[in-house]
C-alpha positions as a Markdown table, in Angstrom:
| # | Residue | x | y | z |
|---|---|---|---|---|
| 1 | Unk | 220.9 | 172.1 | 137.6 |
| 2 | Unk | 217.3 | 171.2 | 137.3 |
| 3 | Unk | 216.5 | 171.0 | 141.1 |
| 4 | Unk | 214.8 | 174.4 | 141.7 |
| 5 | Unk | 211.9 | 174.7 | 144.0 |
| 6 | Unk | 209.7 | 177.7 | 143.0 |
| 7 | Unk | 209.2 | 180.3 | 144.2 |
| 8 | Unk | 213.0 | 180.5 | 144.6 |
| 9 | Unk | 214.8 | 183.3 | 146.6 |
| 10 | Unk | 218.5 | 182.9 | 145.9 |
| 11 | Unk | 221.5 | 184.5 | 147.8 |
| 12 | Unk | 224.0 | 182.8 | 150.0 |
| 13 | Unk | 226.6 | 185.5 | 150.6 |
| 14 | Unk | 224.8 | 187.7 | 153.0 |
| 15 | Unk | 226.0 | 190.5 | 155.2 |
| 16 | Unk | 223.8 | 192.4 | 157.6 |
| 17 | Unk | 223.0 | 193.5 | 161.1 |
| 18 | Unk | 221.3 | 191.5 | 163.8 |
| 19 | Unk | 217.8 | 193.0 | 164.5 |
| 20 | Unk | 216.5 | 190.4 | 166.9 |
| 21 | Unk | 217.7 | 187.3 | 168.8 |
| 22 | Unk | 216.1 | 184.3 | 170.3 |
| 23 | Unk | 216.0 | 183.6 | 174.0 |
| 24 | Unk | 218.8 | 181.0 | 173.8 |
| 25 | Unk | 221.2 | 183.0 | 171.6 |
| 26 | Unk | 224.5 | 183.7 | 173.3 |
| 27 | Unk | 226.9 | 184.3 | 170.4 |
| 28 | Unk | 225.3 | 187.5 | 169.1 |
| 29 | Unk | 223.5 | 190.6 | 170.2 |
| 30 | Unk | 221.2 | 193.0 | 168.5 |
| 31 | Unk | 223.3 | 195.4 | 166.4 |
| 32 | Unk | 226.1 | 192.9 | 165.7 |
| 33 | Unk | 227.5 | 192.9 | 162.1 |
| 34 | Unk | 227.2 | 189.4 | 160.9 |
| 35 | Unk | 227.3 | 187.1 | 157.8 |
| 36 | Unk | 225.5 | 184.0 | 156.6 |
| 37 | Unk | 227.0 | 181.7 | 154.0 |
| 38 | Unk | 225.9 | 178.7 | 152.0 |
| 39 | Unk | 224.2 | 176.8 | 154.8 |
| 40 | Unk | 221.7 | 177.4 | 157.5 |
| 41 | Unk | 221.3 | 173.9 | 159.1 |
| 42 | Unk | 222.7 | 170.4 | 159.6 |
| 43 | Unk | 222.0 | 167.4 | 161.9 |
| 44 | Unk | 224.5 | 168.8 | 164.4 |
| 45 | Unk | 225.1 | 165.2 | 165.6 |
| 46 | Unk | 227.1 | 163.3 | 163.0 |
| 47 | Unk | 230.9 | 162.9 | 162.8 |
| 48 | Unk | 231.2 | 165.8 | 160.4 |
| 49 | Unk | 229.2 | 168.2 | 162.5 |
| 50 | Unk | 231.2 | 167.1 | 165.6 |
| 51 | Unk | 234.3 | 168.1 | 163.7 |
| 52 | Unk | 232.8 | 171.5 | 162.7 |
| 53 | Unk | 232.5 | 170.3 | 159.1 |
| 54 | Unk | 228.8 | 170.9 | 158.8 |
| 55 | Unk | 229.3 | 171.5 | 155.1 |
| 56 | Unk | 229.8 | 167.7 | 154.7 |
| 57 | Unk | 226.8 | 166.7 | 156.8 |
| 58 | Unk | 224.5 | 164.3 | 154.9 |
| 59 | Unk | 221.5 | 166.4 | 156.2 |
| 60 | Unk | 222.9 | 169.8 | 155.4 |
| 61 | Unk | 220.3 | 172.5 | 154.8 |
| 62 | Unk | 221.4 | 175.1 | 152.2 |
| 63 | Unk | 220.6 | 178.7 | 152.6 |
| 64 | Unk | 218.2 | 178.7 | 149.7 |
| 65 | Unk | 216.3 | 176.1 | 147.6 |
| 66 | Unk | 216.7 | 173.5 | 150.4 |
| 67 | Unk | 214.2 | 171.6 | 152.5 |
| 68 | Unk | 214.4 | 172.7 | 156.1 |
| 69 | Unk | 213.8 | 170.5 | 159.1 |
| 70 | Unk | 210.1 | 171.6 | 159.3 |
| 71 | Unk | 209.6 | 170.8 | 155.6 |
| 72 | Unk | 209.6 | 174.3 | 154.3 |
| 73 | Unk | 211.8 | 175.5 | 151.5 |
| 74 | Unk | 214.6 | 177.9 | 152.6 |
| 75 | Unk | 214.8 | 181.3 | 151.2 |
| 76 | Unk | 218.1 | 183.2 | 150.7 |
| 77 | Unk | 219.6 | 186.6 | 150.8 |
| 78 | Unk | 217.7 | 188.4 | 148.1 |
| 79 | Unk | 215.4 | 189.6 | 150.9 |
| 80 | Unk | 215.1 | 192.2 | 153.6 |
| 81 | Unk | 215.7 | 189.7 | 156.4 |
| 82 | Unk | 216.7 | 186.1 | 157.2 |
| 83 | Unk | 216.2 | 184.0 | 160.3 |
| 84 | Unk | 219.1 | 181.6 | 161.0 |
| 85 | Unk | 220.3 | 179.3 | 163.8 |
| 86 | Unk | 223.2 | 181.0 | 165.6 |
| 87 | Unk | 225.5 | 178.1 | 164.7 |
| 88 | Unk | 225.5 | 179.1 | 161.1 |
| 89 | Unk | 226.1 | 182.8 | 161.6 |
| 90 | Unk | 229.5 | 184.4 | 161.7 |
| 91 | Unk | 230.8 | 187.6 | 163.0 |
| 92 | Unk | 231.7 | 189.9 | 160.1 |
| 93 | Unk | 234.9 | 191.9 | 160.8 |
| 94 | Unk | 234.5 | 195.7 | 161.1 |
| 95 | Unk | 237.4 | 196.2 | 158.7 |
| 96 | Unk | 235.8 | 194.4 | 155.8 |
| 97 | Unk | 233.3 | 196.4 | 153.7 |
| 98 | Unk | 229.9 | 194.7 | 153.5 |
| 99 | Unk | 229.7 | 194.8 | 149.7 |
| 100 | Unk | 233.2 | 193.6 | 148.7 |
| 101 | Unk | 233.4 | 191.3 | 151.7 |
| 102 | Unk | 230.1 | 189.5 | 151.2 |
| 103 | Unk | 231.4 | 187.2 | 148.4 |
| 104 | Unk | 234.0 | 185.8 | 150.8 |
| 105 | Unk | 231.2 | 183.9 | 152.5 |
| 106 | Unk | 231.1 | 181.6 | 149.5 |
| 107 | Unk | 234.0 | 182.4 | 147.0 |
| 108 | Unk | 236.4 | 183.1 | 149.8 |
| 109 | Unk | 235.9 | 180.0 | 151.9 |
| 110 | Unk | 235.6 | 177.8 | 148.7 |
| 111 | Unk | 239.3 | 178.6 | 147.9 |
| 112 | Unk | 240.6 | 179.0 | 151.4 |
| 113 | Unk | 239.4 | 175.6 | 152.7 |
| 114 | Unk | 241.2 | 173.4 | 150.2 |
| 115 | Unk | 244.4 | 175.5 | 150.6 |
| 116 | Unk | 244.4 | 174.7 | 154.3 |
| 117 | Unk | 243.2 | 171.1 | 154.1 |
| 118 | Unk | 245.6 | 170.0 | 151.3 |
| 119 | Unk | 248.6 | 171.8 | 152.7 |
| 120 | Unk | 248.8 | 174.4 | 150.0 |
| 121 | Unk | 250.0 | 177.3 | 152.2 |
| 122 | Unk | 253.8 | 176.9 | 152.3 |
| 123 | Unk | 255.4 | 180.2 | 151.4 |
| 124 | Unk | 257.5 | 180.0 | 148.2 |
| 125 | Unk | 255.6 | 177.1 | 146.7 |
| 126 | Unk | 254.1 | 177.5 | 143.2 |
| 127 | Unk | 250.3 | 177.6 | 142.8 |
| 128 | Unk | 248.5 | 177.6 | 139.4 |
| 129 | Unk | 245.0 | 179.1 | 139.4 |
| 130 | Unk | 242.9 | 178.0 | 136.5 |
| 131 | Unk | 240.2 | 180.5 | 135.5 |
| 132 | Unk | 240.1 | 184.2 | 136.5 |
| 133 | Unk | 236.5 | 184.7 | 137.6 |
| 134 | Unk | 234.6 | 185.0 | 140.8 |
| 135 | Unk | 236.6 | 182.2 | 142.5 |
| 136 | Unk | 239.9 | 182.6 | 140.7 |
| 137 | Unk | 240.5 | 186.2 | 141.5 |
| 138 | Unk | 239.9 | 185.6 | 145.2 |
| 139 | Unk | 242.2 | 182.5 | 145.0 |
| 140 | Unk | 245.0 | 184.7 | 143.7 |
| 141 | Unk | 244.6 | 187.2 | 146.5 |
| 142 | Unk | 244.5 | 184.5 | 149.3 |
| 143 | Unk | 247.4 | 182.6 | 147.8 |
| 144 | Unk | 249.6 | 185.7 | 147.7 |
| 145 | Unk | 248.7 | 186.4 | 151.4 |
| 146 | Unk | 250.0 | 182.8 | 152.2 |
| 147 | Unk | 253.3 | 183.7 | 150.4 |
| 148 | Unk | 252.8 | 181.5 | 147.4 |
| 149 | Unk | 254.1 | 182.1 | 143.9 |
| 150 | Unk | 251.0 | 182.4 | 141.8 |
| 151 | Unk | 250.5 | 181.7 | 138.1 |
| 152 | Unk | 247.1 | 182.4 | 136.5 |
| 153 | Unk | 246.2 | 179.8 | 133.9 |
| 154 | Unk | 243.6 | 181.0 | 131.4 |
| 155 | Unk | 242.4 | 180.4 | 127.8 |
| 156 | Unk | 241.9 | 184.1 | 127.4 |
| 157 | Unk | 245.2 | 186.0 | 126.6 |
| 158 | Unk | 243.4 | 189.3 | 127.2 |
| 159 | Unk | 243.3 | 188.6 | 130.9 |
| 160 | Unk | 247.1 | 188.8 | 131.3 |
| 161 | Unk | 247.3 | 192.4 | 132.3 |
| 162 | Unk | 244.4 | 192.0 | 134.7 |
| 163 | Unk | 246.0 | 189.0 | 136.4 |
| 164 | Unk | 249.5 | 190.5 | 136.7 |
| 165 | Unk | 249.1 | 194.3 | 136.9 |
| 166 | Unk | 246.0 | 194.5 | 138.9 |
| 167 | Unk | 245.7 | 191.3 | 140.9 |
| 168 | Unk | 249.4 | 190.9 | 141.4 |
| 169 | Unk | 249.9 | 187.3 | 140.0 |
| 170 | Unk | 253.5 | 186.5 | 139.4 |
| 171 | Unk | 252.9 | 185.0 | 136.0 |
| 172 | Unk | 250.3 | 184.3 | 133.4 |
| 173 | Unk | 250.0 | 181.1 | 131.3 |
| 174 | Unk | 247.8 | 180.9 | 128.2 |
| 175 | Unk | 246.4 | 177.3 | 128.3 |
| 176 | Unk | 245.5 | 177.5 | 124.5 |
| 177 | Unk | 249.2 | 178.1 | 123.6 |
| 178 | Unk | 250.9 | 174.7 | 123.2 |
| 179 | Unk | 254.4 | 176.2 | 123.3 |
| 180 | Unk | 253.8 | 178.1 | 126.6 |
| 181 | Unk | 252.2 | 175.1 | 128.2 |
| 182 | Unk | 255.1 | 172.8 | 127.2 |
| 183 | Unk | 257.5 | 175.3 | 128.7 |
| 184 | Unk | 255.6 | 175.1 | 132.0 |
| 185 | Unk | 255.6 | 171.3 | 132.4 |
| 186 | Unk | 256.6 | 170.1 | 135.8 |
| 187 | Unk | 256.8 | 173.6 | 137.3 |
| 188 | Unk | 253.9 | 173.8 | 139.8 |
| 189 | Unk | 253.4 | 172.3 | 143.2 |
| 190 | Unk | 249.6 | 172.9 | 143.3 |
| 191 | Unk | 246.8 | 173.8 | 141.0 |
| 192 | Unk | 243.3 | 175.1 | 141.9 |
| 193 | Unk | 240.9 | 174.6 | 139.0 |
| 194 | Unk | 237.9 | 177.0 | 139.2 |
| 195 | Unk | 236.5 | 176.4 | 135.7 |
| 196 | Unk | 233.0 | 175.1 | 135.5 |
| 197 | Unk | 233.0 | 174.4 | 131.7 |
| 198 | Unk | 234.0 | 170.9 | 130.6 |
| 199 | Unk | 237.7 | 170.8 | 129.9 |
| 200 | Unk | 240.6 | 168.3 | 129.8 |
| 201 | Unk | 242.6 | 167.7 | 133.0 |
| 202 | Unk | 245.5 | 166.2 | 131.1 |
| 203 | Unk | 247.3 | 169.5 | 130.3 |
| 204 | Unk | 246.9 | 170.6 | 133.9 |
| 205 | Unk | 248.3 | 167.4 | 135.3 |
| 206 | Unk | 251.4 | 167.8 | 133.2 |
| 207 | Unk | 252.1 | 171.2 | 134.8 |
| 208 | Unk | 252.5 | 169.6 | 138.2 |
| 209 | Unk | 255.7 | 168.4 | 139.8 |
| 210 | Unk | 255.9 | 164.9 | 141.3 |
| 211 | Unk | 253.7 | 164.8 | 144.4 |
| 212 | Unk | 251.7 | 167.7 | 143.0 |
| 213 | Unk | 248.0 | 168.4 | 143.8 |
| 214 | Unk | 245.2 | 169.4 | 141.5 |
| 215 | Unk | 242.1 | 170.5 | 143.3 |
| 216 | Unk | 238.9 | 171.0 | 141.3 |
| 217 | Unk | 236.3 | 173.5 | 142.6 |
| 218 | Unk | 234.3 | 174.2 | 139.4 |
| 219 | Unk | 231.1 | 172.2 | 138.7 |
| 220 | Unk | 231.1 | 171.2 | 135.0 |
| 221 | Unk | 227.8 | 169.7 | 133.9 |
| 222 | Unk | 229.6 | 166.8 | 132.2 |
| 223 | Unk | 232.2 | 164.3 | 133.6 |
| 224 | Unk | 235.8 | 165.2 | 133.1 |
| 225 | Unk | 238.3 | 162.8 | 131.6 |
| 226 | Unk | 240.8 | 161.7 | 134.2 |
| 227 | Unk | 243.8 | 159.6 | 133.0 |
| 228 | Unk | 245.4 | 157.5 | 135.6 |
| 229 | Unk | 249.0 | 157.2 | 134.2 |
| 230 | Unk | 250.0 | 160.8 | 135.1 |
| 231 | Unk | 248.7 | 160.2 | 138.6 |
| 232 | Unk | 250.6 | 157.0 | 139.1 |
| 233 | Unk | 253.9 | 158.0 | 137.4 |
| 234 | Unk | 254.1 | 161.3 | 139.3 |
| 235 | Unk | 252.4 | 160.3 | 142.6 |
| 236 | Unk | 250.0 | 163.2 | 141.9 |
| 237 | Unk | 246.6 | 163.8 | 143.5 |
| 238 | Unk | 243.3 | 165.1 | 142.2 |
| 239 | Unk | 240.9 | 166.2 | 144.8 |
| 240 | Unk | 237.8 | 168.4 | 145.4 |
| 241 | Unk | 236.5 | 170.6 | 148.1 |
| 242 | Unk | 233.1 | 172.2 | 149.1 |
| 243 | Unk | 233.2 | 175.5 | 151.0 |
| 244 | Unk | 233.9 | 175.0 | 154.7 |
| 245 | Unk | 232.4 | 174.7 | 158.2 |
| 246 | Unk | 231.3 | 177.7 | 160.1 |
| 247 | Unk | 234.4 | 177.9 | 162.3 |
| 248 | Unk | 236.7 | 177.7 | 159.3 |
| 249 | Unk | 234.6 | 180.4 | 157.6 |
| 250 | Unk | 235.1 | 182.7 | 160.6 |
| 251 | Unk | 238.8 | 181.9 | 160.4 |
| 252 | Unk | 238.9 | 182.8 | 156.7 |
| 253 | Unk | 237.1 | 186.1 | 157.4 |
| 254 | Unk | 239.7 | 187.1 | 160.1 |
| 255 | Unk | 242.5 | 186.1 | 157.7 |
| 256 | Unk | 241.1 | 188.2 | 154.9 |
| 257 | Unk | 240.5 | 191.2 | 157.3 |
| 258 | Unk | 244.1 | 190.9 | 158.4 |
| 259 | Unk | 245.4 | 190.9 | 154.9 |
| 260 | Unk | 242.9 | 193.4 | 153.4 |
| 261 | Unk | 241.5 | 190.8 | 151.0 |
| 262 | Unk | 238.1 | 191.5 | 149.4 |
| 263 | Unk | 236.4 | 190.5 | 146.2 |
| 264 | Unk | 236.2 | 192.8 | 143.2 |
| 265 | Unk | 232.5 | 193.7 | 143.0 |
| 266 | Unk | 229.9 | 195.8 | 141.1 |
| 267 | Unk | 227.1 | 196.9 | 143.4 |
| 268 | Unk | 223.6 | 196.9 | 142.0 |
| 269 | Unk | 220.1 | 197.6 | 143.2 |
| 270 | Unk | 217.3 | 195.0 | 143.4 |
| 271 | Unk | 215.6 | 196.3 | 140.3 |
| 272 | Unk | 218.8 | 195.7 | 138.3 |
| 273 | Unk | 219.0 | 191.9 | 139.0 |
| 274 | Unk | 217.6 | 190.8 | 135.6 |
| 275 | Unk | 220.1 | 193.0 | 133.7 |
| 276 | Unk | 222.9 | 191.6 | 135.9 |
| 277 | Unk | 221.9 | 188.0 | 135.2 |
| 278 | Unk | 222.0 | 188.7 | 131.5 |
| 279 | Unk | 225.4 | 190.3 | 131.8 |
| 280 | Unk | 226.6 | 187.4 | 134.0 |
| 281 | Unk | 225.6 | 184.9 | 131.2 |
| 282 | Unk | 228.0 | 186.9 | 129.0 |
| 283 | Unk | 230.8 | 186.9 | 131.6 |
| 284 | Unk | 230.4 | 190.7 | 131.7 |
| 285 | Unk | 231.3 | 191.3 | 135.3 |
| 286 | Unk | 234.5 | 191.7 | 137.3 |
| 287 | Unk | 234.0 | 189.6 | 139.3 |
| 288 | Unk | 230.9 | 189.5 | 141.4 |
| 289 | Unk | 227.6 | 191.4 | 141.4 |
| 290 | Unk | 226.5 | 192.4 | 144.9 |
| 291 | Unk | 223.0 | 193.5 | 145.6 |
| 292 | Unk | 222.5 | 196.5 | 148.0 |
| 293 | Unk | 219.3 | 195.2 | 149.4 |
| 294 | Unk | 218.9 | 197.8 | 152.2 |
| 295 | Unk | 219.2 | 200.8 | 150.0 |
| 296 | Unk | 217.0 | 199.2 | 147.3 |
| 297 | Unk | 214.1 | 198.8 | 149.8 |
| 298 | Unk | 214.4 | 201.7 | 152.1 |
| 299 | Unk | 215.7 | 204.6 | 150.0 |
| 300 | Unk | 214.4 | 206.1 | 146.8 |
């Protein structure tokens, strides 16, 4: 994105154990299993912070590559420790594994928050999930837990078996097949679009029923073409969403623990990061790499 501050220490899906607390910390004690997501600070005074929506605070401090209140650059989770204000730490449920549960702190809340905010949780309603990657596969699992009918929409026909047989989606729609897309016109109540590559929204809008909602979560590097006629004629909505506040993140973790929802991950050591990044660029991962920092540093 062109905004890196070097040296840069990434990582904002962090699970670990509290080793020390400040004198005023009341929410946690040494030994607690905790998580840190995409933010470590905000103004704590604005209307958004007062609504526990710190993720929309104009003065949000991201977990890494962000300027903190003291002017220093924040460093993320590719490290042996991190110091965080207690407001931005969550209790990590004992029933969630640290490795497969860690991506929920970004991917999980990124799909959970819009489902809740936009009212996309009514059992029996039909949700389309565009893209079967790090966000998409978690969206399928959370949507199923809400009782939604889930169709995965992908340009890759080869992902059909993965979507239906392994992740449990109810249907699979190949977006590059005009005939299949035509047959699905007006069949969906909601769509979550997780694709970050530039793509047309017109075919997706046609899949929605009247009053349907298309929520975009990917971050394409070019503007998307958004026609107005389909919105007006079908009273359809296009919206966005950006992770969630700390309280909602805690709620999401408890929901995932209750329904046994985790991300599909491949665990790597610190010295395998460069190889993992090369594979990531080729989409050669299902669906998240997770770094075992503790064992990388303290065990041979």
